[in-house]
N, C-alpha and C positions, 0 to 999 in steps of 0.2 A: 258768740258774739253778742255784745250788749244791744238791747233793743232801745230805740228812741220812739216813744209814743207821744204824739202831739195831743194837747189838750183841745185844740181846735184844728180843723182840716186846713184852714187857710195858711198859705206860705210853706206848706210842707211838700216834699217830693217823695213819693213812695218808691222804694228801690227793692227790687226782688231779684235775688240770685237763686237759681234753680234749687228746689227743695232737697236735692241731693246734698247740698251743703247745709241744709237745715238752718238757714237764717233769713229772716226777713226783718228789715228795719226801715224806720223812717227817720229822715234827717230834716230838721227845720232849716230852710235856706237862711243863711246869714246868722245862725244862731251861734252863741259863744259855746266852745267845747270845753267846759270846765273839766279840769283834771284830765284832759286828753291832749295827746300830741297829734296834730293834724297834718296829714300829708295830702297835698293837692297835686293831681295828676292833670296837667294842662296841655291842650293843643288848640288849634284855631277853632274848629267847628264842634269839638266835644262830641263827635259822632263816630270816632274810630279808635284811634291810638290811646287816647286817655281813658276811654271806657274800658278797653281791653285791660290796660294797666290797673285801673281801679278795681276791676273784678278779680284779677289775679292777686293783687295786693291783699284785699280783704279775704280771699280764699286762703292764702298761705301764711299770713302773719300769725304770730302766736301771742303777741303782747296785746292784751285787751285794753291797755291804756293809750292805744294808738288807733286812729281811725283814717281810712283813706277815702277821699272824695275826688270827683272829677269835675272839670269845668273847661269852658273854652272862651277865648277872646271874642269870637264871633260865632255864637252857637248856631248850629243847623236846627231845622225843625224836628228832625228825628235822626236816630242812629242809622248809619249806612247799612242798607239791606245785606250786603255781602258780609259785613261784620256780625250782624245778627245770626246769619246762617253759619258761619264758621265757629262762632262761639257756642251755638246750640249743639254743634257736632261734639262738643266736649262737656256737654250738660251744663252750660252756663247760659241762662236765659236773660237777655237784656231787653226784651220787648217792651217792658213796662217802664223803662228809664227814658227820660227826656233830657236832651242836652241842656246845660245851664250856663249862664253867663259868668265868666271869671271877671269880677270887678274888684276894685280896690278894697271894698268892704269884706268881701269873701276872702280875698288874698290875705288880709290882715288876721284871719283866724288861723292861718297856717304857720307851722314851724318850718316846713319845707315845701317848696314847690318844685316838682319835677316836670320840666317842659319837654315837649316832644316835637319840636320843629315849629314853634310859633315865633321864635326869634324875638325881634324887637316889638312884636305885637303883645307879648306877654308882659304883665305889669311887673315893675320893679318896686319892691317895697323894702325900705332900708331895715336891716335886722333879720330879714327872712332869707334862710338859705335857698339858693336857686341851683338846681342841678339840671343840665341840659342834655337830653338824649336826642340825637339826631335820627329819628325814625321816619321812614317814608309814609306818606299818607295812603291809607288803603282805599280811599274813594276811587271808585271806577276801575279798580284793579281786578285781575282774574282771581278766582277762588284760590288757585294754587299760590299766587303772590300774597294774598291776604292770610293765608295759613302760614306762610313763612314769616310775615310780619308778626302775627299772633304768637308763633312759637318763639321768635326773637324777643318779643316783649315778656313772655313768660320767663325766659332765661334771665333777662335784666331784673325782673321783679324778684326772682329767687335770690340773685346775687345781692340786690339792695336790701332785702330783708336780713340775709345772713351777715352782710357787712355792717349793718346798723343794729343788729340784734332786736329786730322787730318781730 
């Protein structure tokens, strides 16, 4: 995976996916992704579904000209603790990731936005493909239910990558 190293630390979000996958990268918030196709995974709080999808997308994609990011229309302060736990079970560490706001400026960097239940709260940007996956929110769910949601998202991501040759 290509690395994005900032010239300055300001306006960057450090994203670390467990070293098992051997990639660490930094993404400048609201930067233009030159020569990259951007897929945004969006939900309301950016603390569960979209973070899981983002992690699986970047784990399984094979096309280096595509980058997956996640954001929410009303971001929480942190990722849901139950999501952190079930992702660590499969060696994906999301502890250093902070939810981010999906605003029009960020949305305009995308080629596709995959929404996960934010409905009318997700921005509509003319010319950007929107795909809606109705996935339940894992917030306050049991670990068993969150694992089911995680596994379902993993299947959806694998199908999405295969269908779009990502």
